[in-house]
Backbone as CSV, one residue per row, in Angstrom:
resi,resn,N_x,N_y,N_z,CA_x,CA_y,CA_z,C_x,C_y,C_z
1,MET,73.516,16.071,33.255,73.595,15.785,31.372,74.897,15.712,32.010
2,GLU,74.940,14.828,30.498,76.248,14.374,29.652,76.229,13.863,28.167
3,LEU,77.253,15.186,28.214,77.622,15.980,26.337,78.801,14.819,26.105
4,ILE,78.724,13.951,25.283,79.592,13.201,24.470,79.692,13.917,23.133
5,ARG,81.430,13.901,22.847,82.099,14.977,21.998,82.806,13.654,21.410
6,GLY,81.522,13.220,19.933,82.539,13.159,18.739,81.347,11.541,19.350
7,LEU,80.869,10.976,17.997,80.957,9.190,17.627,82.275,8.826,18.212
8,HIS,83.605,8.517,18.094,83.952,8.382,18.195,85.173,7.793,20.105
9,ASN,83.709,8.390,20.281,83.401,8.889,22.062,82.508,8.122,22.799
10,LEU,81.461,7.805,22.088,81.200,6.666,22.437,81.298,5.043,23.147
11,ARG,80.252,4.900,23.897,80.678,3.401,24.433,78.862,2.535,24.675
12,PRO,80.088,1.372,24.523,78.887,0.748,24.689,77.818,1.229,25.857
13,ARG,77.592,1.619,27.184,76.955,1.739,27.945,75.922,2.934,27.313
14,HIS,76.057,3.478,26.611,75.808,4.396,25.148,74.958,4.424,24.615
15,ARG,74.605,2.762,24.342,73.959,2.819,22.902,72.414,1.973,23.594
16,GLY,70.895,1.893,23.181,69.881,2.061,23.925,68.922,3.990,24.073
17,CYS,68.673,4.497,23.263,68.052,5.206,23.673,66.665,5.790,23.165
18,VAL,66.078,7.443,23.587,65.106,7.103,22.471,66.443,8.950,22.155
19,ALA,65.934,9.445,20.583,67.299,10.156,20.593,66.167,10.987,19.428
20,THR,66.239,12.348,19.184,66.547,13.108,18.288,67.015,14.039,18.018
21,ILE,67.169,14.558,16.489,68.648,14.945,15.862,67.953,16.765,15.390
22,GLY,69.069,17.727,15.467,68.205,18.847,15.078,69.691,20.083,14.964
23,ALA,68.682,21.085,14.128,69.698,22.294,15.020,69.710,22.802,16.626
24,PHE,67.903,23.017,17.103,67.516,23.331,17.825,68.111,24.864,18.577
25,ASP,68.332,25.788,17.181,68.886,27.106,17.619,67.650,28.166,18.323
26,GLY,68.195,28.408,19.891,66.950,28.975,20.772,66.103,28.004,21.195
27,VAL,66.075,26.760,20.826,65.068,25.801,21.283,63.373,26.754,22.192
28,HIS,62.763,26.581,20.689,61.844,27.594,20.916,60.471,26.843,21.072
29,LEU,59.238,26.863,21.141,57.894,26.357,20.688,57.812,24.479,20.391
30,GLY,58.432,25.177,19.464,59.004,23.762,18.102,59.658,22.811,18.589
31,HIS,60.774,22.982,19.251,61.574,22.634,20.084,60.731,21.952,20.861
32,GLN,60.503,22.188,21.419,60.836,22.254,22.769,58.735,21.252,22.899
33,ALA,58.415,20.875,21.779,57.652,20.263,21.647,58.122,18.597,20.666
34,VAL,58.805,18.477,20.328,60.003,17.487,20.246,60.247,16.827,21.192
35,LEU,61.142,18.354,22.164,62.176,16.942,23.211,61.322,17.016,24.187
36,ARG,59.879,17.673,24.279,58.811,16.377,25.406,58.477,15.428,25.124
37,HIS,58.550,14.883,24.128,57.766,13.797,23.141,59.210,12.604,23.766
38,VAL,60.489,13.385,23.417,61.259,12.757,23.402,61.681,11.936,24.879
39,ILE,61.920,13.314,25.370,62.013,13.088,26.764,60.868,12.064,27.789
40,GLY,59.322,12.455,27.230,57.908,10.910,27.763,58.432,10.282,27.088
41,LYS,58.649,9.411,26.297,58.893,7.796,26.042,60.056,7.792,26.145
42,SER,61.205,8.432,26.183,62.350,7.828,27.310,61.888,7.311,29.251
43,ARG,61.046,8.299,28.662,60.513,7.705,30.809,59.854,6.694,30.134
44,GLU,58.871,6.593,29.262,58.400,5.429,29.042,58.674,4.807,28.875
45,LEU,59.698,4.182,28.452,60.683,3.162,27.990,62.056,2.780,28.755
46,ASN,62.332,3.732,29.582,63.111,3.782,30.455,64.359,3.477,30.157
47,LEU,65.074,4.382,29.016,65.649,4.769,28.611,66.648,5.843,28.580
48,PRO,67.660,6.494,28.305,68.046,7.972,28.288,67.193,8.548,26.428
49,ALA,67.088,9.761,27.220,66.320,10.594,26.443,67.894,11.487,25.381
50,THR,67.668,11.428,24.420,69.437,12.010,23.757,69.263,13.085,22.681
51,VAL,69.793,14.334,22.862,70.141,14.744,21.461,71.040,15.184,20.784
52,VAL,71.096,14.563,19.480,72.140,14.945,18.827,72.113,16.045,17.896
53,VAL,72.970,16.673,18.177,73.393,18.379,17.310,74.439,18.155,15.936
54,PHE,74.848,19.356,15.808,76.778,19.074,14.971,76.432,20.681,15.189
55,GLU,78.253,19.910,15.349,79.239,21.823,15.388,80.079,21.586,14.669
56,PRO,80.527,22.450,13.894,79.228,23.394,13.469,77.964,23.392,12.913
57,LEU,77.235,24.521,13.271,75.720,24.318,12.450,76.654,23.417,10.597
58,PRO,75.432,22.639,9.839,75.755,22.550,8.999,76.341,24.065,7.648
59,ARG,75.132,24.851,7.766,75.463,25.754,7.052,76.259,26.434,7.528
60,GLU,76.900,26.065,8.610,78.112,26.848,8.930,79.857,27.258,8.547
61,TYR,79.237,25.642,8.225,80.379,24.496,7.469,80.527,25.122,6.084
62,PHE,79.312,25.248,5.719,79.265,25.471,3.703,79.714,27.193,3.373
63,ALA,78.735,28.198,5.032,79.587,29.314,4.233,79.083,30.413,5.558
64,PRO,80.220,30.512,6.727,79.863,30.898,7.455,79.657,32.476,7.380
65,GLU,80.613,33.440,6.807,79.847,34.360,7.091,78.689,34.198,5.795
66,LYS,77.313,33.830,5.382,76.631,33.858,5.218,75.553,33.001,6.169
67,ALA,75.765,32.430,6.964,74.087,31.466,7.500,73.516,32.138,8.249
68,PRO,72.519,31.812,8.643,71.701,33.243,9.555,72.263,32.987,10.642
69,PRO,72.902,33.977,11.780,73.099,34.467,12.955,72.343,33.788,13.658
70,ARG,73.330,33.119,14.510,72.511,32.150,16.127,71.927,33.030,16.259
71,LEU,71.149,32.035,17.004,69.882,32.636,18.491,70.370,32.178,19.613
72,MET,71.252,30.879,19.974,72.041,30.239,20.718,73.247,30.036,20.866
73,SER,74.425,30.434,21.765,75.710,29.536,21.656,75.361,28.291,21.767
74,PHE,76.417,27.684,22.213,76.231,26.007,22.055,76.277,25.835,23.223
75,ARG,77.072,26.532,24.539,76.810,26.418,26.066,75.469,26.688,25.942
76,GLU,74.539,27.870,25.844,73.271,27.508,26.176,73.023,26.903,25.520
77,LYS,72.603,26.690,24.521,71.564,25.258,24.149,71.594,24.660,24.983
78,PHE,72.943,24.172,25.251,73.525,22.360,25.799,72.321,23.036,27.382
79,LEU,72.422,24.270,28.166,71.803,24.123,29.166,70.276,24.154,29.031
80,ALA,70.080,25.042,28.527,68.326,24.384,27.607,68.079,23.607,28.148
81,LEU,68.422,22.996,26.969,68.310,21.597,26.552,68.713,20.111,28.513
82,LYS,69.418,20.679,29.188,70.002,20.193,30.476,68.466,20.596,31.258
83,ALA,67.566,22.116,31.281,66.620,22.066,31.863,65.687,21.853,31.731
84,LEU,65.276,21.332,30.509,64.302,20.457,30.125,63.889,19.055,30.902
85,GLY,65.314,19.264,30.868,64.854,17.309,31.266,65.947,16.160,30.399
86,ILE,67.197,16.636,29.073,67.348,16.205,28.228,69.110,15.014,29.150
87,ASP,69.261,14.127,29.089,70.096,12.922,29.621,71.401,12.948,28.916
88,ARG,71.078,13.348,27.582,72.814,13.280,27.123,72.765,13.997,25.988
89,VAL,73.223,14.684,25.390,74.218,15.343,23.861,74.818,14.869,23.371
90,LEU,74.688,14.295,22.326,75.794,13.960,21.022,76.476,14.434,19.973
91,ARG,77.496,15.778,20.144,77.799,16.730,19.730,78.877,16.108,18.747
92,ILE,78.377,16.247,17.225,79.008,16.241,15.991,79.119,16.793,15.111
93,ARG,81.337,16.559,15.369,81.485,17.661,14.341,81.042,17.677,12.927
94,PHE,80.543,18.640,12.362,80.076,18.490,10.879,81.766,18.992,9.591
95,THR,82.042,17.322,8.973,83.275,18.206,7.872,82.420,17.514,6.816
96,ALA,83.339,17.570,5.439,83.249,17.456,4.122,82.573,15.435,4.282
97,ALA,82.814,14.371,5.212,82.800,13.101,5.284,81.153,13.137,5.751
98,PHE,80.624,14.189,6.737,79.596,14.290,6.709,78.348,14.412,5.479
99,ARG,78.884,15.876,4.878,78.465,16.403,4.207,78.490,15.269,2.295
100,ASP,79.452,14.983,2.583,79.076,13.549,1.403,78.184,12.281,1.345
101,MET,77.996,12.258,3.124,77.546,10.974,2.909,75.612,10.742,2.901
102,GLY,75.920,9.590,2.171,74.179,9.338,1.808,73.578,9.230,3.025
103,ALA,72.214,9.260,2.898,71.012,8.860,4.461,70.837,7.509,4.528
104,VAL,71.083,6.917,4.156,71.041,6.267,4.350,72.154,5.415,5.643
105,GLU,73.609,5.525,5.010,74.668,5.483,5.915,74.323,7.010,7.066
106,PHE,74.383,7.830,6.146,73.999,7.845,7.687,73.386,8.240,9.081
107,ILE,72.276,7.909,8.789,71.115,6.859,10.134,71.532,5.773,10.610
108,LYS,72.417,4.874,9.963,73.242,3.131,10.503,74.069,4.339,11.070
109,GLN,74.971,4.630,10.619,76.274,5.286,11.585,75.844,5.755,12.732
110,VAL,74.530,6.827,13.211,74.648,7.589,13.737,73.667,6.639,14.785
111,PHE,72.119,6.449,14.687,71.585,5.804,14.850,71.438,4.272,15.573
112,VAL,72.200,3.943,14.643,72.291,2.162,14.656,73.416,1.943,14.777
113,ASP,74.292,2.194,15.038,75.815,1.549,15.234,76.559,2.207,16.547
114,GLY,75.946,3.422,16.176,76.274,4.665,17.708,76.158,5.148,18.600
115,LEU,74.275,4.947,18.664,74.022,5.093,19.707,73.213,3.955,19.340
116,GLY,72.550,3.228,18.935,71.693,2.386,18.971,70.484,2.537,19.742
117,ALA,69.912,3.372,18.856,68.159,4.079,19.251,66.927,2.668,18.597
118,LYS,66.132,2.910,20.370,65.182,2.078,19.769,64.187,2.964,19.580
119,TYR,64.263,4.950,19.621,62.526,5.670,19.340,63.096,6.707,18.764
120,ILE,62.485,6.961,17.780,63.682,8.230,17.378,62.117,9.546,17.179
121,VAL,62.732,10.772,17.221,61.401,11.465,17.444,62.140,12.240,16.873
122,VAL,61.480,13.451,15.809,61.987,13.850,14.745,60.956,15.527,14.419
123,GLY,60.764,16.335,14.234,60.855,17.485,13.731,59.924,16.552,11.787
124,ASP,58.651,18.056,11.731,57.849,17.506,10.868,58.859,17.362,8.503
125,ASP,60.122,18.731,9.078,60.977,19.616,8.774,62.135,18.281,7.591
126,LEU,62.155,17.103,9.092,63.135,17.434,9.017,63.735,16.692,6.432
127,ARG,65.541,16.590,7.279,66.018,16.517,5.936,68.238,15.889,7.153
128,PHE,68.264,15.250,6.174,69.165,14.650,6.680,70.093,14.165,5.044
129,GLY,71.004,13.528,5.354,71.945,12.966,4.557,72.897,13.890,3.693
130,ARG,73.168,13.486,2.834,73.561,14.487,1.797,72.329,14.925,0.535
131,ASP,72.903,16.149,-0.105,71.904,17.723,-0.606,70.498,16.638,-0.057
132,ARG,70.427,16.482,1.322,69.652,16.800,1.956,68.142,15.632,1.140
133,ALA,68.592,14.213,0.944,67.922,13.599,0.774,66.591,13.063,1.205
134,GLY,67.167,12.933,2.363,66.365,12.300,3.637,65.609,12.426,4.244
135,ASP,64.971,11.854,4.076,63.203,12.549,5.525,62.238,11.644,6.053
136,PHE,61.007,11.902,6.386,60.595,11.232,7.205,60.289,9.638,6.805
137,GLN,59.840,10.359,5.956,59.865,8.709,5.458,60.545,7.856,4.860
138,LEU,61.985,8.154,4.778,63.025,7.532,4.589,63.467,6.662,5.604
139,LEU,63.039,7.251,6.997,63.358,7.180,8.104,62.763,5.829,8.971
140,LYS,61.783,6.236,8.642,60.671,5.359,8.797,59.838,4.279,8.478
141,LYS,61.160,3.477,7.067,61.648,2.969,6.698,62.620,2.463,6.213
142,LEU,63.740,2.766,7.346,64.701,2.433,7.634,64.120,1.521,8.700
143,GLY,63.603,2.316,9.747,63.202,2.057,10.804,63.178,0.613,11.079
144,GLY,61.779,0.279,10.156,61.544,-0.915,9.974,63.382,-2.047,9.179
145,ASP,63.932,-1.525,9.103,65.053,-2.613,8.337,66.313,-2.710,9.424
146,PHE,65.850,-1.490,10.418,66.995,-1.540,11.554,66.475,-1.582,13.119
147,GLY,65.486,-2.271,13.408,64.736,-1.929,13.952,64.284,-1.175,15.965
148,PHE,64.106,0.339,14.754,64.066,0.992,15.605,61.917,2.289,14.945
149,ASP,61.530,2.335,16.296,60.664,3.249,15.971,60.295,3.850,15.630
150,VAL,60.219,5.214,15.013,59.028,6.193,14.467,58.292,7.282,14.651
151,THR,58.574,8.576,14.902,57.561,9.759,14.914,57.796,10.658,14.823
152,ALA,56.780,11.896,13.616,57.578,12.678,13.643,56.065,13.980,14.731
153,THR,56.660,15.441,15.065,56.074,15.861,15.916,55.241,16.629,15.171
154,ASP,53.904,17.438,14.888,53.382,18.111,14.311,54.278,19.514,14.715
155,THR,53.548,20.388,13.800,53.799,20.859,13.361,53.526,22.734,13.874
156,ILE,54.396,23.035,15.082,53.492,23.847,16.095,53.408,25.351,15.742
157,THR,52.091,25.533,15.784,52.216,27.771,14.992,51.681,28.465,16.308
158,GLU,52.277,30.229,15.837,51.412,31.181,17.109,51.056,31.647,15.759
159,THR,50.486,32.329,16.139,49.428,32.821,15.771,49.189,32.776,14.040
160,ALA,49.087,31.921,14.269,48.922,31.014,12.675,49.803,30.991,11.652
161,GLU,51.434,31.107,12.321,52.228,30.454,11.680,53.486,29.709,12.408
162,ARG,54.199,29.186,11.394,54.801,28.037,12.108,55.974,29.071,13.381
163,VAL,56.433,27.921,13.629,57.494,28.931,15.193,58.274,28.208,13.965
164,SER,59.092,29.207,14.087,60.434,29.013,13.600,61.887,29.770,14.101
165,SER,63.044,28.938,13.993,64.407,30.046,14.478,64.686,31.446,13.286
166,THR,64.033,30.972,11.938,63.956,32.361,11.304,62.856,32.813,11.534
167,ARG,61.913,32.585,11.705,61.127,33.715,12.057,60.792,34.539,13.678
168,ILE,62.588,33.552,14.311,62.229,34.397,15.934,63.300,35.753,15.333
169,ARG,64.673,35.127,14.199,65.464,36.543,13.869,64.804,37.246,13.254
170,GLN,64.240,37.113,12.493,63.486,38.675,12.046,62.961,39.015,12.913
171,ALA,62.029,38.502,13.680,61.812,39.228,15.117,62.102,39.946,15.915
172,LEU,63.572,39.400,15.792,64.629,40.190,16.835,65.539,41.539,15.556
173,GLN,65.415,41.216,13.901,65.918,42.078,13.417,64.947,43.048,13.343
174,ASP,63.544,42.551,13.459,62.647,44.175,14.105,62.230,44.511,15.245
175,SER,63.061,43.896,15.600,62.570,44.565,17.412,61.393,44.290,18.596
176,ASP,60.986,43.378,17.525,59.795,42.693,17.782,59.853,41.520,19.073
177,PHE,60.118,42.286,21.068,60.963,41.243,21.479,59.780,40.904,21.809
178,ALA,58.634,41.295,22.031,57.123,40.726,21.726,57.147,39.570,21.038
179,LEU,57.403,39.669,20.218,57.014,37.782,19.266,58.233,37.280,19.448
180,ALA,59.093,37.411,19.727,60.218,36.953,20.287,59.714,35.975,20.753
181,GLU,60.048,36.482,22.291,59.203,35.713,23.942,57.961,34.977,23.485
182,GLN,57.283,35.346,21.955,56.061,34.743,22.853,55.797,32.880,21.542
183,LEU,58.095,33.394,21.322,58.016,32.781,19.547,58.748,31.161,20.981
184,LEU,59.514,32.372,21.994,60.203,30.987,22.025,60.447,30.400,22.874
185,GLY,58.659,31.096,23.692,58.138,30.442,25.718,58.854,31.297,26.936
186,LYS,59.298,32.372,26.025,60.579,33.095,27.426,61.410,34.444,26.841
187,PRO,62.080,35.446,27.405,61.990,36.523,26.340,63.643,35.936,26.014
188,TYR,64.287,36.421,24.760,64.922,36.875,24.196,66.573,37.449,25.139
189,ALA,67.387,36.781,25.599,68.678,36.763,25.643,69.683,35.951,25.887
190,ILE,71.264,36.220,26.421,72.223,36.205,25.604,72.689,35.825,27.640
191,THR,74.111,34.545,27.391,73.787,34.556,27.901,75.464,34.988,28.109
192,GLY,76.389,35.197,28.560,78.013,34.825,28.545,78.927,35.317,30.104
193,ARG,80.116,35.064,29.910,81.073,35.133,30.936,81.320,36.490,30.891
194,VAL,81.624,37.168,31.552,82.013,38.730,31.522,83.932,38.776,31.278
195,MET,84.118,39.338,30.514,85.731,39.159,29.677,86.600,40.091,30.719
196,VAL,87.502,40.756,30.908,88.293,41.568,29.731,88.616,42.737,29.542
197,GLY,88.311,43.811,28.486,88.082,43.793,27.646,89.688,45.351,27.942
198,GLN,89.166,46.533,26.668,89.877,48.004,26.690,90.095,48.875,27.587
199,GLN,88.535,48.706,28.962,88.439,49.291,29.726,88.490,50.359,29.646
200,LEU,87.714,50.731,28.114,87.538,51.871,28.220,86.135,52.643,27.942
201,GLY,85.135,51.894,28.276,83.853,52.616,28.882,84.341,53.278,30.431
202,ARG,85.761,53.160,31.153,85.384,53.500,32.754,86.389,54.300,32.368
203,THR,87.218,54.700,31.639,87.587,55.836,31.036,87.302,56.761,30.690
204,LEU,86.084,56.867,30.498,85.157,57.609,30.022,84.064,57.617,31.469
205,GLY,83.888,56.857,32.385,82.762,57.001,33.627,81.861,56.134,33.460
206,ILE,82.004,55.382,32.530,80.668,54.325,31.820,81.060,53.753,32.243
207,PRO,81.457,52.609,32.942,82.126,51.296,32.763,80.717,50.174,32.703
208,THR,81.662,49.569,31.812,80.594,48.634,30.545,81.033,47.093,31.509
209,ALA,80.453,46.185,31.337,80.600,43.992,31.486,81.228,43.871,30.320
210,ASN,82.131,43.669,29.436,81.803,43.089,28.045,82.366,41.075,27.742
211,LEU,80.578,40.699,27.125,80.630,39.203,26.958,81.386,38.740,25.513
212,GLN,81.321,38.250,25.449,81.573,37.791,23.856,80.768,36.984,23.718
213,LEU,80.022,37.044,22.486,78.947,36.186,22.172,78.862,34.715,21.415
214,ARG,79.617,34.586,21.895,80.582,32.824,21.130,79.753,32.866,19.284
215,ARG,79.710,33.273,18.224,79.088,33.184,17.684,79.402,33.342,16.621
216,ILE,79.078,33.398,15.308,80.260,33.367,14.174,79.678,35.455,13.709
217,ARG,77.645,34.921,13.452,77.280,36.670,14.034,76.201,36.504,15.035
218,SER,75.878,37.749,15.334,74.786,38.345,16.541,73.568,38.353,15.398
219,PRO,72.373,38.149,15.984,70.780,37.958,15.651,70.428,39.894,16.334
220,LEU,71.649,40.313,16.730,70.956,41.978,16.632,72.189,42.423,17.012
221,ASN,71.906,43.672,16.694,72.903,45.004,16.373,72.729,46.224,16.644
222,GLY,72.694,47.217,17.830,72.914,48.472,17.973,72.728,48.387,19.694
223,VAL,71.753,49.120,20.485,72.189,49.724,21.554,70.544,49.726,22.083
224,TYR,70.397,48.790,23.127,68.761,48.212,24.016,68.665,48.561,25.234
225,ALA,67.787,48.656,25.410,67.499,48.926,27.353,67.143,47.428,27.465
226,VAL,68.127,47.130,28.693,68.073,45.270,28.756,67.559,45.445,30.253
227,ASP,67.942,43.433,30.870,67.394,43.343,31.951,68.686,43.197,32.473
228,VAL,69.791,42.940,33.473,70.906,41.733,34.131,70.167,40.334,34.865
229,ARG,70.200,39.531,34.798,70.425,38.357,35.249,71.986,38.368,36.127
230,GLY,72.034,37.594,36.988,72.958,36.938,38.014,74.543,37.629,38.394
231,VAL,74.099,39.431,38.639,74.706,39.878,39.600,74.504,39.554,40.782
232,ASN,73.209,39.370,41.667,71.950,39.600,42.347,71.018,39.016,42.240
233,ASN,70.397,38.593,42.945,68.957,37.965,43.341,68.173,38.280,42.355
234,GLU,68.190,39.989,41.920,67.014,40.644,41.500,68.036,41.305,39.671
235,LEU,67.149,41.394,38.996,67.135,41.508,37.291,67.844,43.187,38.187
236,LEU,68.450,43.436,37.069,69.208,44.553,37.432,68.829,45.656,36.105
237,HIS,68.415,46.820,35.492,68.203,47.819,34.325,69.671,47.714,33.940
238,ALA,69.525,48.143,32.476,71.194,48.428,32.249,70.259,48.967,30.825
239,VAL,71.921,49.286,30.180,71.914,50.138,29.057,72.764,49.041,27.821
240,ALA,72.919,47.923,26.764,73.565,47.868,26.124,73.932,47.925,24.278
241,ASN,75.690,47.593,24.141,75.489,47.702,23.121,76.134,46.629,22.367
242,VAL,75.072,45.824,21.090,75.852,44.799,21.273,76.484,45.054,19.242
243,GLY,77.785,44.877,18.810,78.421,45.572,17.769,79.792,45.234,17.772
244,THR,80.697,46.034,16.710,82.045,46.256,16.746,83.009,47.201,17.288
245,ARG,81.853,48.048,18.006,82.274,49.602,17.867,83.646,50.665,17.088
246,PRO,82.486,51.149,16.576,82.831,51.250,14.887,84.357,52.930,15.332
247,THR,83.881,53.801,16.471,84.181,55.098,16.124,85.979,54.182,17.141
248,ILE,85.856,53.373,17.839,87.089,53.016,18.721,88.348,51.948,17.548
249,GLY,87.705,51.915,16.307,88.743,51.166,15.512,87.028,49.625,15.628
250,ASP,87.284,49.222,14.803,85.743,47.848,14.140,86.434,46.435,14.788
251,LEU,86.356,45.927,15.887,86.503,44.835,16.289,86.327,43.173,14.810
252,PRO,86.792,42.564,15.409,86.498,41.242,14.058,85.128,40.909,14.341
253,LYS,84.596,40.553,15.854,83.415,40.354,15.567,82.941,41.234,16.627
254,ALA,81.332,41.040,16.660,80.903,41.579,17.351,80.654,41.376,18.501
255,ILE,80.911,42.290,19.639,80.327,41.620,21.164,79.735,42.560,22.136
256,LEU,79.069,41.741,22.543,78.083,43.084,24.346,78.943,43.418,25.275
257,GLU,78.671,44.969,25.238,78.886,45.194,25.891,77.721,45.828,27.173
258,VAL,77.636,45.926,28.570,76.371,46.376,29.162,76.886,46.666,30.075
259,HIS,76.204,48.222,30.398,76.369,48.948,31.390,75.486,48.940,32.112
260,LEU,75.660,48.514,33.523,74.245,48.412,35.125,74.202,50.041,35.192
261,LEU,73.074,49.974,35.656,72.198,51.746,35.062,72.509,51.839,36.937
262,GLU,72.476,51.023,37.623,71.886,51.234,39.700,73.102,49.597,40.522
263,PHE,74.874,49.511,39.858,75.440,49.169,40.289,76.464,49.680,40.055
264,ASP,77.443,49.030,40.717,79.341,49.538,40.506,79.312,49.136,41.714
265,GLY,80.812,47.784,40.869,81.619,46.841,41.029,82.569,46.084,40.491
266,ASN,82.866,44.702,40.821,83.454,44.047,40.422,82.902,42.837,39.178
267,LEU,82.952,42.242,38.460,81.748,42.057,37.836,82.586,40.824,36.596
268,TYR,83.921,41.173,36.476,84.779,39.650,36.169,84.621,38.518,36.626
269,ASN,84.578,37.361,35.585,83.993,36.297,35.553,82.741,35.346,36.233
270,ARG,82.060,36.927,36.072,80.929,36.550,36.396,79.955,35.723,35.199
271,THR,78.955,35.200,35.628,77.821,34.985,33.775,76.600,35.337,34.215
272,LEU,76.908,36.202,33.313,75.037,37.288,33.292,74.294,37.012,31.894
273,SER,73.424,37.156,32.298,71.593,36.917,31.644,71.649,37.986,30.959
274,VAL,71.356,38.667,29.437,70.708,40.207,29.012,69.989,39.704,28.540
275,ILE,68.969,40.036,29.021,67.566,40.710,28.765,66.798,41.829,27.709
276,PHE,66.544,41.491,26.679,66.259,42.213,25.828,65.257,42.816,25.501
277,ARG,64.677,44.350,26.329,63.951,44.287,26.344,63.091,45.590,25.359
278,HIS,64.116,46.196,24.788,63.845,47.215,23.473,64.803,48.000,22.838
279,LYS,64.916,48.375,21.934,65.530,49.019,21.284,65.484,50.186,21.228
280,LEU,66.962,50.574,21.396,67.179,52.606,21.246,67.329,53.180,20.140
281,ARG,69.024,51.930,19.461,68.902,52.693,17.903,70.310,52.686,16.675
282,ASP,70.788,52.416,16.068,71.068,51.405,15.863,72.822,52.220,16.100
283,GLU,73.493,50.853,15.610,75.074,51.351,16.750,75.923,52.265,15.228
284,GLN,76.392,52.828,15.861,76.924,54.339,14.607,78.335,54.530,14.920
285,LYS,78.713,54.983,13.979,80.973,55.499,13.943,80.633,57.424,14.363
286,PHE,81.353,57.266,15.420,81.233,59.246,15.546,81.704,59.539,15.138
287,THR,82.691,60.943,15.153,83.284,62.102,14.605,84.764,61.875,15.975
288,SER,84.913,61.421,16.726,85.480,61.444,18.182,84.533,60.916,20.004
289,ILE,85.396,60.094,20.173,85.144,59.986,21.368,84.289,60.676,22.305
290,GLU,84.636,61.758,22.623,83.321,63.427,23.042,82.489,62.587,22.682
291,GLU,82.350,62.519,21.083,80.923,62.588,20.825,80.044,61.051,21.314
292,LEU,80.831,60.149,20.780,80.789,58.342,21.657,79.806,59.388,22.617
293,LYS,80.904,59.239,23.959,80.766,59.821,24.747,79.278,60.202,25.152
294,ASN,78.858,61.293,24.927,77.381,62.170,24.550,76.072,61.283,24.386
295,HIS,76.741,60.216,23.478,75.890,59.749,23.252,75.469,58.341,23.775
296,ILE,76.094,57.612,24.771,76.402,56.744,25.399,75.653,57.207,26.745
297,GLU,75.705,59.326,27.383,75.118,59.542,28.557,73.474,59.356,27.823
298,ARG,73.243,59.781,26.496,71.925,59.669,26.402,71.182,58.694,25.868
299,ASP,72.069,57.921,25.080,71.151,56.002,25.418,70.813,55.559,27.180
300,ILE,71.992,56.521,28.423,71.523,55.802,29.315,69.997,56.484,29.728
301,GLN,70.197,57.486,29.880,68.497,58.097,29.825,67.531,57.835,29.963
302,ASN,67.555,57.659,27.816,66.953,57.001,27.312,66.095,55.717,28.418
303,THR,67.187,54.938,28.690,67.149,54.153,28.907,66.626,53.796,30.742
304,ARG,66.459,55.311,31.529,66.080,55.170,32.113,64.996,55.178,32.514
305,HIS,64.560,56.391,31.541,62.716,56.406,30.608,62.031,55.352,30.709
306,TYR,62.435,54.629,30.015,62.165,53.222,29.188,61.538,53.192,30.284
307,PHE,62.470,52.479,31.439,61.952,51.508,32.741,61.438,53.072,33.939
308,GLY,60.752,54.093,33.508,60.285,54.288,34.435,61.563,54.998,35.556
309,LEU,62.467,54.851,35.388,63.236,55.363,36.510,64.041,57.169,36.505
310,GLY,63.099,57.561,35.829,63.617,58.887,35.684,65.035,59.394,35.156
311,HIS,65.331,60.686,35.649,67.105,60.935,35.005,67.301,61.197,36.964
312,GLU,68.801,61.257,36.387,70.345,60.800,37.406,69.624,62.436,37.756
């Protein structure tokens, strides 16, 4: 799959496609319905299936600390789109110029002059342009003016409610991982590369793999029983902490720390996928390192009990 970094990197060969636009945070069941339509139409017309996304997301541009926490980093989203069969992703940097751009000019610049789209698929809740003034009806009219076809996919519901990224964030906040999996079509996971940390866990005799979350805010916070993929061919049970480590000095951003229950080896630079199964507790600030160690050991035993491993 090709990543096009900005409108300025579009070339004549990129013109002519079946396209869609959106945040696609989580690539949940509702997103998948749109993307399947895009891919199906692209194969029918023998044109590339193209997804347009903004970085940062518009809400992150306007108020980064108040924006909803991302379910996915951009890399996770890119790989999820690739796995579904999308051919190209056009990543546009959201700027003041896009914030102030009218809906007609937005469509003309991105889909007409930029991509030369022949067919556009959107969700039924699409809003675009300055003050979110553009909608499906305007896009339909512009299609007649500029020569592209447009269709909107119906709302996807699960348990009689709309499938949405907002609903998934709430499920994660409630530690309802079963509902999150139902809405996503797969268990909720965070994937990242293991980085070198302060190695405090190793000095405590509880080594951890540290992963950067690569998002402004995390949708999770606390201590969890998790499974980890990426060490070998099997899922490995682990205990994970998502947070800023307040006991040893708050970090500027939350990180993901993972202690594998039955593995002892070097994980640096590996890419791990951490699948969240059960919340054990909230992150806490303890009065001493010794108290922190005691609670981590208790977390490990509770995780072993959750997975039916018994006590060491």
